[in-house]
N, C-alpha and C positions, 0 to 999 in steps of 0.2 A: 307722609309718603310711606308706602309699603312696598318692599321689594318682594314680589310674590314667588318668583323663582329666578333662575339665571336669565330668562329671556323676557320677563314681564314685570311691570310695576304698576302700582295704583297710586294716584294723587287724589287726596281728599280736598276739595275746594270749599271754601267758606266765605260768605259775604257776597260782594258784588264782583262780577267779572265784567270790567268796563275799561275805559281808556287808561285809568290809573293802574289797574292790576293786571291787565292782559300781558304786558311785557314780562311780568314776573312769572306767569304761567308758561310762556314761551321759553323762558330761560330754564325753568325747572324741568320742563320736558326735554330740552336740549341736553341738559346735564345727565338725565337718565339715559338718553340715547348714547351719549359719549361713554357712559358706564356699561354699555352693551345691552340695555333693555330695548328690545325691538317692539314688543307689544306694550301699549300704554292704556291703562284704564283710568278715566277721569271721573271721579265720584262727585256728582253734582248735588248730593243730598243737602248740603249746607249752602247752596247758592241761592241768594234771594233775587238777583237780577243779572241778566246777561244782555249786553247791548251789541251793537255792530262791531265794536272793537273786540269784544269777547269772541264773536263769531269769526272775525278775522284771525284771531289767535288760534282758534281751532283749525282753521284751514292751513295756517302756517305750520302748525305742529304736524298735521297730516302729511303735508307736502315734504317736510324735512325728514321724515322717517322712512325706514325700510319695512316697518311692520305696521299692523293695524292700530288704530286709535278707537277705543270704545268709550262711549259715555254711559254712565250708570246713574240711576235714580234722578233723572231729569224731571223738573217740575213742568207744569202745563205751559208756562210762559216760554221756557227753553224749547220744549217740544214743538210749540207753535212756530217759533223762529226757525228751527231746523227744518220743519216741513215747508215753510214759505220759501226758504232759500235753497231747497233741494239738498241740504246737507244731512238730512235725516238718514238716508240710505248710506251715505259715505261714512258716517260716524255712528253706525248702528251699535246697539249693545251686543255683547257677546252672547252666544247661545245660553239659555237659561241655566243649564248645568254648570257651565264655566263661571257664570256670575255667582251662583250659589257656592261653588267651591272657593271662589275668591273671598267671599264674605266670611265663610267658615274659617279661612286661614287668617283673616284680619281680626 
């Protein structure tokens, strides 16, 4: 987890985002929101699998927050799931300059 500034944070996800791990992601995001981070960036570079429970977690995180949720470095499987479910536009990556700045800070 990286706290990028007072209003945003990035979570680096590793492994599978599924029935067993999705609740942990929802709780981690809720904790960041309680700490005042409105914008969340979820780094999917280390995610090997995302199933329907993972997608549900993403929707829950989006609905529970007052700021945007951005997905970074999604693989083909995750991009395909997001496109099929209509979540791709809802959870779009931040503008390229913001993503580059976030990586340089991390």
